[in-house]
N, C-alpha and C positions, 0 to 999 in steps of 0.2 A: 503494501500499499505506500510506504512511504517513498519507493522508487516512482512510481505511479504520479504522487502529487509533486515530487522533482520534475520528473518530465514535462510535466504540465507546465509547472511555474516559468520554465527552458524556453517551452515553446510561445507561452504568454510574453515574456521578456522580448524574444523573438520580435516577434509580431509586434509586440509596442515599439520597439527600436526602430522599427521599418516605416512605423507609422508616425514616427516621432522626428525622423529626419529623411520625409516624404518629399519635405521642401525642396531638398538636395539631391532628389530622384527624378531621373525622364524615362516616362514608359514612352517606348518608340512600339508601332505596329504597324508593319509593313507589309509587301507581298515578298514571297521569299526568291532568294536569287536577284533582289531589287535593288542592291545598293553595294558599294565596294566597302567590305565588312572592315578590310585592314587599314587600307588609306583614308577613308574616309569614315566612317562610323566610329572607329575605335578611336582615331583622335579629337573628335568632337570634345569630350572634358579639358584635354589639354587647351585647346583654342576658348572654350567657354571661360574658363581661368583666367586666360590671358585678358580675355574682354570684361571681362565682371569681376573678378576675382573672388567667386563660387566657386568652391566645388560641387561636380554633379555627376551621378552616378546614372548609367543608363541600363536600362532595363530594355531589353530589344526580343521583341517577340512579331512572329509573322502569320496570316493566313492565306487560305486557297483562294475563295470567293467572296467579292465584296458582301454578301448578303448577310454569311457567317458572321463578317465584321460588323457590319450593320446591328443584326440582331444583339452582339452581346454589350453593346453601346445603349442602342432603342429599350431594351428587355433588360437584361442586366447590368446597365446605368456604372460600366465598368471605367475605371479612372485613368483610361490610356491618356498619355498628351498630347500626342501627335500621331495622325494619321495618315494614309495614303489611298483614299477610294479612287471609283473610276469617277467620270463625270455624270452620270444620268444619278448615282449614288451621293454625290457633293449637291445637286439640286436637290433629290431629297430631303437630305438632310438641312438645308438651308431652309427648306419647306416647312417643315415639322419643329425647328429650330432646334435643333442636337448640335449645330455651333456656337463658338463663340468666336467673336473677333479676335485676328492676329494684335498683337502691340508691337507695332513699326516704330516704336522711338527704342533705338538703342545704344543714345547715348553718342559716344563718338568713334562704335563702330560704323561703316557706314552700312547703307539698306541695300543689300543687293539684291532683293526683288528685284530693284530695275530693271534689272538687265533680264524679267522675263520679256517676251516678243509681245508686241501691240497687239500682231495677232493674234495670239494666244490670249491674251487679257478680254479683246472683243468676243473672241469663242465661249470663255466664262462666263461673260455680262448674258450670253442669248439663254444661261441655265435659268433666270428670272424672267417674267415678262415685263415688256418697258415701262410699267406702271406700277412695279414693286418696288421700285426706290432703293433699294439693295446695290449696294457697290459688293460687287461678287468676288475681288481681290480682297476686301478685305477680311473677309473669311476664306477663302482658299486659295494657294500659292500654285502654279503648276509644277510638273515635276517631268515629266516624260509624255511624247504624243506618237501618234503614228496614225497609219490608215488601214485600210483593209482590203484586199485584192486576192487574186490567185497566187498561188505558189506552185510552182507546175514543172515537173521534167522534163529537160529540152531533149532527152530521146527521144520520147513518144509523142510528146504533145506541141504542136505550133504554136507559139505564141498569135498568128494572126488568128485562132480559133478562141481566145480568150480576150477578143473584144468588148464580148458581153455575156454579163450572166448565165446566157442562154445555154452555156457549155456546159451549167448544170443538166440539161436536159437532152444533150447529144449521146446517141446510142455506142458511139465508139467509147464513151468512157464508163461504159457499165460496169458496177462495181470498182472503181478504178479512183475513185474519191472519197475522201475524207474534209467533215463537214465541223466544224466549230459547235461543239453541247453549248451555244451560247443564242437565246432566243433574241435579245435584242441586236446584237449584231448581223444575226442571219437577216431579220426581217427588216433592219435600217439598209439591207443593201437590195436584199430583193424587192422590195416593195418598190425601189424606184426601176427596177427591170419592169417589175410587173406595168407600169403608169410611166413606158418610156416615153410613148405616143403623146400622152398627155403631156408631158416634159418637153418634150420638142416644140409641141404647137404651142407652147405658151402656157396652158388652161391651168397648170401645176406650177409648182417649183418644191425644188430637192427639200429644204429646210420644212414647208408644211409635210412634207409626204412622212418626213422622220418623227416629224415633232408631235405631229396632231396625228395620234391614232384612232379609226375609228372599225368598227364591226367588218364592213366590206372589203377594205384595205387589207385587214388581219387573215379575210377569208380566202380572199384572191393569193398572198400569201404562200397560204396553206396546201392550194391546190398544186402551185408550182412545186412546193415539195415534196407532195405526195407522187404527181408527175415524174419525179427523180429517184425515187425511191431505190428503183434497180441498179442506178449509178452509184446510191451512196454506197462507201462500205463500211463506216462507222463515222459514230459522233465522238469528239473527242474536246478533252480542252488543252492538253500539252503535249499526249506521244504523237499525234500526227506529224509534223515537223521530224520527228526521229524516223517515221515512216518514210517519208521522203528522202531523208538523207540517206537511206539504203537502197532507196528504189523499187520500196515495195508499194508504193502509189504514186499515181500521176499527177493527181490535182489536189491542193489543200487550200481550203477555203482559210487563209491564215492571218495574222495579225504583221504588219513590216517587221517588229522587231524579232518576232520568232521569224519570222521569211529571212532575214537577213544571217540571223543563225543561222538555220538550213542549209543556205546557201553556200557559206563556210566551210561548216564541218561537210556536208556531203562533196566538196571542191576536193578533200584532203583524199577522198577513197575513189576520185574519178567519176561520182555523180555530178551532172550538172545542172544546176538547178535556176529558175527565174523567179521573176514576180513580175505581174501587171494588176494594172486597176482598170475594171473594163471599161467601156465608155458612157454607158448608162449613168454611174454617179457610184458612189461607196460612202463612208464613214468616215468620221477624221475621232481620233477618239483622243483622250486626257487622262492622265492620273494624276492630283494635284495633295498637297499637302495641305492637314487642318487640322483646328483645333476642337476634339469635340464637348462637348456640354458640361462633362464632368471631369476635363483635366484639373488636376491640383498643381501640377506646375508650369501656369503658362509663360511663366516671362521666359524658362531655357526651351519651351516647345519654340516661341517666336525666335529665339537667336537658332536653335537648331535648323527650322524653315530657311533662315535668313544665311545659314552656313553652309545650306547645301544649294544655293542660289549664286556662291562664288564662284568663276569662269573655271579654276582650275579642279577644284571638286566635281564641277558638273561633267568636266572632261572625263574625269577618274572614273567616274558612276559610267558613262557612257563605254568607257574602254571596256569595265567589267562586266556590264548587264546587256550589251547588246542592241540598246534603246538608245533615243535620243532626246536630249535635254531640251525642254521650252525656252534656254536661254537665246537671248541674238546678239551677244558681246562680240565685240571684233575678236577678243579669243577666241569664240566657238564660230565664227566665219571663217578665223583661217583653220582651224581643226575643220570644219568642212569642206572647204576648197582643196580639193583632190589632182595634181595637175597629171598624174597619170590618168585619168580620167577623160576621155578624148570630148565628149559630150557633155555641154554646159547646159543648166538649165536656169530660169529664171524664180531667183529667189526674193525677188525683191519684198513682195508680200509679207515676208519672214526677218528678213535681214534690214531693208530698206534700198534707197535706190540704187547704192553701190553694188547691188548684189543682182542686177539684170544678167549674167551672163558668170555662173560659178561652176567650177567643174566639179560638180558634188554627186554622190550616190543616192540617184534618184528613189530607190527604196526608202534609205532614212529622209530626204529631202524632193519628194514631186514638183515637179516643175508646176508654177502659177494656172497653164491650164489646166493640168491634171487636180490639182487643190480645189481650183472652184468647181468642180463636180464632187465635192465632199462637203457632207452634211456630218452635223453635231447629234450625236443620238442622246435622247431626251428619257427619262424615267415615264414610265408606263402608267405612272397616276392611279386612277380610277380604273383605269382596263386593266391593269395584270392580271383580272383573272383571266378574261379575255386570253390575252395571250398566251399563258399558262395552260389553257385549256387546248387551242391551238398546238402547241408544243409537244404537248400528252397525244393527241390524235396524231401527229407526225411520227413520232418518235415510236410509238404502240405499234403504229401501221408499219414499223421498218425495223421488227427485229431481226439481228442478225444470227446466222447460224449460231454459232457459239453464245451466244445469250440466249437463245431457244432452250440451248441443249444446258445452260447453266442452272435456269429457272427450271426446267423439266426433272433436273437433278436435286434442287433445293425443294419443289413440289412434292418429291419421292420422295425425300430423307423426312420431311415434313409428315406422311402418311404413315410414314413406317415407324416413325415414333410413336405417333397415337397411337397406331397396332401395340406395340410394344407394351407402353402403356397401358393399353386396355386389358390385354393380356395379362401383366402383372398385376392390375387391380384386381381381374378377378383371383388371380393365386392369394395375394393377402385375404380379399373376404373368405374364399374357401378356408385358409389357414384358421383365421378368427373363427369361422363357423364351426372349425374341429375343434378350437381352444376351448369354446362357450360348452360345446357338447360335454367334454372331459368335465 
């Protein structure tokens, strides 16, 4: 008993010590493999002390999907100090009051958040209605960004066949396409394909199509996906890019950062991959840093966000994770300009007028004409249920043989367990009856 009491006292003391030092603790919640741990994250405490004279201890945790992170904060009231959600989650958290302002008064430390490209700030402001009077960059500072397109195997697929999302329906790609298991991303690109004629005629614009969900639009996307079911080899969040590097798939609807990673990896084993954004349009996505409502260390969180906006840290992160920073400083433009690339791109929308002809990797930095065809993805809001119903029908109608086998095995195991339990129950009752008779 004495040992138990002493043990409980030790736990209580450690919890109390942690709570007492919470003001010197920064809890960071981020995607896995989404920061340079050694050269950026681990060096933040030293930099923070140089700027403020204060100690800080970083607790770093990761999540796999936006929704799980959101649930922990919205339902569980977790006290993470800084989080990195995607644009539609930022939009939702703003709408329901789950974010608090970033304190950009850094004393003698420069405000590096000013390095964020005006293009990105404009896109972030689209997260709220024009009459909402909320300055989004007071609550969210961009981190990485990109597009969605086709990652393709050059040995089996001609780029000329991929200028339309209609490639999804091409019979020659039967069983050769991996699709993202992300209904918002899929919807936002296919709704532009479904209404391509209306877009071309000027009757509808991409921002409206992607941002304003209607049952008829959801239904048309559902019909396209059901028609394409024979072509879809599987639904994935992360493994599709690896299948592409091995030459096991021909097409993968992919995020640009994953596409570039796959292109690099595949080249090392002799597989040639490419990336293309279809003519009908696509989405442009963003992840950003925010301070949630229940954060306990707003000061350190604000400094951390500012620290990540330093150009040298952005470059280290880009090199490590393979995605593209939202910063548009001269240092980033210099990093993006690669003279070994013959083709030039108009990146003036991002870096300014001096960037009309940059030798840039257009997987990372699409040309102005391409980016003008990309719309910002939005939160589904009250239409989430309709979207989920559509997604359930699409995926339920497209179970692979492997999934059918797995489900069958699980069902048989449940039946077998029930039979064994019933037989054992009968044996136990018979044994009890015999005991009672004695």
